[in-house]
C-alpha positions in Angstrom: 16.9 -5.4 14.9 19.3 -4.8 18.1 21.0 -1.2 19.2 24.6 -2.9 18.2 23.3 -3.2 14.7 22.3 0.6 15.0 24.5 2.4 16.7 24.1 4.5 19.8 21.8 7.3 20.2 22.0 7.8 16.2 20.5 4.4 16.0 17.7 4.5 18.5 16.5 7.3 16.2 17.1 5.3 12.8 14.9 2.3 14.3 11.8 5.2 15.5 11.7 6.2 11.8 11.6 3.2 10.6 9.4 2.3 12.5 7.2 5.4 12.0 8.0 5.1 8.6 6.9 1.9 8.3 3.5 2.6 10.0 2.7 5.1 7.6 3.4 2.2 4.8 0.0 1.2 6.1 -1.8 4.0 7.3 -1.2 5.8 3.6 -2.1 2.9 1.5 -4.5 5.5 -1.0 -4.0 8.2 -3.3 -3.3 11.3 -3.6 -5.1 14.3 -5.6 -5.7 14.4 -9.6 -4.6 18.0 -11.1 -8.2 20.2 -11.7 -8.4 21.1 -15.5 -11.3 22.7 -17.8 -12.2 19.7 -19.2 -15.6 19.2 -21.9 -18.2 16.9 -19.7 -17.6 12.9 -18.9 -19.8 10.2 -19.3 -19.5 6.7 -18.1 -20.2 3.5 -20.8 -23.7 3.6 -20.9 -25.0 6.3 -19.0 -24.2 9.9 -18.4 -22.2 10.5 -15.2 -24.5 10.6 -12.3 -22.4 11.7 -8.5 -24.5 8.9 -6.8 -23.3 6.3 -5.0 -24.1 3.6 -7.8 -22.7 4.9 -10.5 -19.3 4.7 -8.5 -20.4 1.6 -7.6 -20.7 0.2 -10.8 -17.8 2.3 -12.2 -15.5 0.3 -9.4 -17.3 -3.5 -10.8 -16.5 -2.4 -14.3 -12.9 -2.1 -13.6 -12.3 -5.0 -11.2 -13.1 -6.6 -14.6 -10.5 -5.2 -17.0 -7.0 -5.8 -17.5 -5.0 -2.9 -16.1 -1.6 -1.6 -14.8 -1.3 0.3 -11.9 1.2 2.2 -9.8 1.2 4.0 -6.6 3.3 6.9 -5.2 3.4 7.6 -1.6 5.0 11.0 -0.6 5.6 11.1 3.5 6.4 13.6 5.7 7.4 13.2 9.4 9.2 14.9 11.4 10.6 12.8 15.1 13.3 14.1 17.5 14.3 16.8 15.9 14.8 14.7 12.5 12.6 15.4 9.9 12.1 12.8 6.5 10.7 13.8 3.7 10.0 11.3 0.1 7.9 11.1 -2.0 8.2 7.9 -4.4 6.5 5.3 -6.6 6.2 2.9 -3.5 4.0 0.1 -6.5 3.7 -1.1 -9.3 2.3 -4.2 -11.3 -0.9 -5.2 -13.7 -3.8 -7.8 -13.5 -5.3 -9.8 -15.6 -8.6 -11.7 -15.0 -7.2 -13.7 -11.7 -3.6 -12.7 -12.3 -1.9 -10.6 -11.3 2.0 -9.4 -10.6 3.4 -6.4 -8.4 7.1 -5.2 -7.2 7.0 -3.3 -3.5 10.2 -1.2 -3.5 10.8 0.2 -0.2 14.5 1.3 -0.8 13.6 5.1 -1.4 12.4 5.7 2.5 15.4 3.9 4.0 17.7 6.5 1.5 15.9 9.2 3.3 15.7 7.5 6.4 19.3 7.3 6.2 20.4 11.3 4.9 19.3 12.1 8.8 19.9 8.8 11.1 22.2 5.7 11.0 21.5 3.3 9.1 22.5 -0.5 9.0 25.7 -0.9 6.5 24.5 -4.1 5.1 21.5 -1.7 3.9 23.9 0.5 1.5 23.7 -1.7 -1.5 20.9 -4.1 -0.4 17.7 -5.0 -2.3 14.5 -3.4 -0.8 12.0 -4.6 -2.9 9.4 -7.3 -2.7 7.8 -9.2 -5.6 4.2 -10.9 -5.6 2.6 -12.4 -8.2 -0.2 -15.3 -9.0 -3.6 -16.0 -9.9 -7.1 -17.2 -7.3 -5.4 -20.7 -6.2 -1.8 -19.3 -5.6 0.3 -16.6 -4.5 4.3 -16.4 -5.4 6.3 -13.9 -3.2 10.0 -12.7 -3.7 11.6 -11.0 -1.1 15.1 -9.7 -0.8 13.9 -7.4 1.9 13.3 -9.6 4.9 16.4 -10.7 3.6 18.1 -7.6 3.9 16.3 -7.3 7.3 18.2 -10.0 8.8 21.5 -8.9 7.8 20.7 -6.6 9.6 20.7 -8.5 13.3 24.3 -10.5 11.8 22.5 -12.8 9.4 20.9 -15.0 11.8 16.8 -15.1 10.1 14.3 -14.3 12.8 11.4 -16.6 13.6 8.2 -17.1 12.0 7.3 -16.0 8.5 9.8 -13.1 8.6 12.4 -15.6 8.5 10.8 -17.8 5.5 11.2 -15.8 3.1 14.3 -13.9 4.7 16.0 -17.4 4.3 14.5 -17.5 0.8 16.7 -15.0 -0.1 15.7 -13.5 -4.5 14.4 -16.7 -4.9 10.3 -17.0 -5.5 8.7 -18.7 -2.4 4.6 -20.8 -2.7 1.9 -19.9 -1.6 -1.2 -22.6 -2.0 -4.5 -20.1 -1.3 -6.9 -23.2 -0.9 -5.3 -24.3 1.9 -5.8 -21.1 3.2 -8.7 -20.2 4.8 -11.0 -16.5 3.4 -10.3 -13.4 3.0 -8.1 -11.5 0.1 -6.0 -13.6 -0.6 -3.8 -11.1 -1.7 -3.7 -8.6 1.3 -4.3 -11.6 4.4 -1.0 -13.6 2.9 1.6 -10.6 2.6 0.3 -9.1 5.6 0.9 -12.7 7.2 4.5 -11.9 6.0 4.6 -8.2 6.9 4.1 -6.5 3.9 1.1 -4.3 3.2 -0.2 -5.5 -0.3 -2.4 -2.8 -1.1 -4.3 -4.8 -2.9 -5.9 -2.7 -5.7 -9.1 -4.6 -6.1 -9.7 -4.4 -2.0 -9.5 -0.5 -2.7 -12.2 -0.6 -5.7 -14.8 -2.9 -3.3 -13.9 0.0 -0.5 -15.1 3.1 -2.5 -17.9 0.3 -4.3 -19.6 0.5 -0.7 -19.9 4.1 -0.8 -23.1 5.5 1.0 -22.7 8.8 -0.1 -20.1 11.0 -3.0 -19.8 14.6 -3.3 -19.0 15.3 -7.5 -15.7 17.3 -7.7 -15.6 18.1 -10.9 -13.1 17.5 -14.5 -9.9 17.2 -14.8 -7.0 14.5 -16.3 -5.4 11.4 -15.3 -2.2 11.0 -17.2 -3.7 12.6 -20.2 -7.1 11.4 -19.8 -10.1 13.6 -18.9 -12.0 12.1 -15.8 -14.4 13.1 -13.7 -14.2 13.1 -9.5 -16.4 11.5 -7.0 -15.5 11.8 -3.5 -16.6 9.2 -1.0 -15.3 8.5 3.0 -13.9 5.6 4.5 -12.4 5.5 8.0 -9.3 4.9 8.9 -10.1 1.1 10.1 -11.3 0.6 6.1 -8.6 2.1 4.6 -6.2 0.3 6.7 -8.1 -2.9 6.0 -8.1 -2.3 2.5 -4.4 -1.7 2.7 -3.7 -5.2 3.3 -3.7 -4.8 7.8 -5.0 -5.9 10.2 -6.9 -2.3 12.1 -7.6 -4.2 15.8 -3.6 -4.7 15.7 -2.6 -1.0 16.6 -5.0 -0.4 19.0 -3.3 -4.3 20.8 -0.2 -2.8 20.9 -1.3 1.1 21.6 0.0 2.3 18.9 -3.4 4.0 18.0 -5.9 4.7 20.5 -9.7 2.7 19.6 -11.7 5.5 18.4 -8.9 6.2 15.6 -10.0 3.6 13.5 -13.6 5.1 13.6 -12.1 8.6 12.0 -13.6 9.7 8.3 -11.3 9.7 5.6 -12.5 11.6 2.7 -10.7 9.9 -0.6 -11.1 10.9 -4.0 -12.3 8.7 -7.5 -11.5 9.4 -11.0 -13.6 8.4 -13.9 -12.7 8.5 -17.1 -15.7 8.4 -19.9 -15.8 4.6 -20.2 -16.3 4.4 -16.9 -13.6 3.0 -15.5 -11.9 4.1 -12.5 -8.8 5.9 -13.4 -7.5 7.1 -9.6 -7.8 6.4 -6.6 -7.1 9.2 -4.2 -6.6 11.1 -0.4 -4.2 12.5 2.0 -3.7 12.3 5.5 -2.8 14.9 8.5 -2.0 12.4 11.6 -1.8 15.6 13.8 -4.5 14.5 15.8 -4.3 10.6 15.6 -0.2 11.2 16.4 -1.6 13.8 20.0 -3.7 10.5 20.7 -1.4 8.2 20.2 0.8 10.5 22.6 -2.0 10.0 25.4 -1.3 6.0 24.9 2.3 6.2 25.6 3.6 5.8 22.3 7.1 7.1 21.0 5.2 9.3 18.0 6.7 11.3 15.5 5.9 15.3 15.8 4.7 15.9 12.5 3.3 13.2 10.5 1.9 13.8 6.4 1.0 11.1 4.2 -0.4 10.9 0.3 -0.7 9.0 -2.1 -1.7 7.9 -5.8 -3.0 4.7 -6.9 -3.2 5.2 -11.0 -4.6 2.8 -13.1 -4.0 2.6 -16.7 -4.0 0.5 -19.8 -7.1 -0.8 -19.6 -8.0 -3.7 -22.3 -4.0 -3.7 -23.5 -3.1 -6.8 -25.1 0.9 -6.3 -24.2 -0.9 -7.7 -20.2 0.0 -11.2 -20.3 0.8 -12.3 -16.7 3.2 -15.4 -16.6 3.7 -17.0 -12.8 6.8 -18.5 -12.3 7.2 -21.8 -12.8 5.7 -23.7 -9.3 8.3 -26.5 -9.2 10.9 -24.0 -9.1 9.5 -22.5 -5.6 9.7 -23.2 -2.7 6.1 -24.2 -1.1 5.3 -21.5 2.3 2.1 -22.7 2.9 3.0 -23.7 6.0 4.8 -20.1 7.8 
């Protein structure tokens, strides 16, 4: 992105808001709080509900073994250089069936909200700002018109590295052979290398399954389904890793102080009567982290908060049947 592409002072303000907004997507890859309601007691699977780490781990593992749909909503509020952005939108949706998955991320509403307070490149006006991901245990497909739009911001010249490879794909599918890559969560690692925070829901289920302590939250509803809540705790570093990012990069780039990765974050998990996770939720007021980052010399917003809702639904629905792109029509980008 160039200064000429965005303009003068307003352009610099837009670039900074874009940077902060993108960072928020990585920091806030969790879920928001379920509303309270008076509902009957909830049992889970073969046993009664228990406010224990073991019960939570069982629910997370049971959920990972089912086909389901998911939606992630992000509510973000930030203020920078006398301008503010307040946006609430569905950032991701998708389906998982066994080892197969398909997901779509849409960053359009975030860019639109930023464009209301700071000049944005004209090329983003009607651009497709989505990223599609699909795959299985041994392959991942990416289609990212978003990166083509970002390349257009610089005059149409695709940048180097993985972002450039994806930009040149345009609306075509790229294929990644996961058998030729190293260990790790394939969906997160590959998408992170491409500049996308995938927020692999399976990683979040694994995160809550490893909780050492839990606290009972009571009864509520998620999408009309009775649920019972448990509160667990993770560190900011663990949440960043689950959201598909490398926590250490934030400290290496001086975007966060090193001790920020150990900041504890409460996570809410809402479980239905079959012992299936229906919502993973948390919200963050990052004021203290902002102050610490300012001390490290980083440009930071005056207000910075985020809340995300990751909902799991339609468990076991027979209509969930994921078809992957034709491998012969996808470009092999494994080497990026």
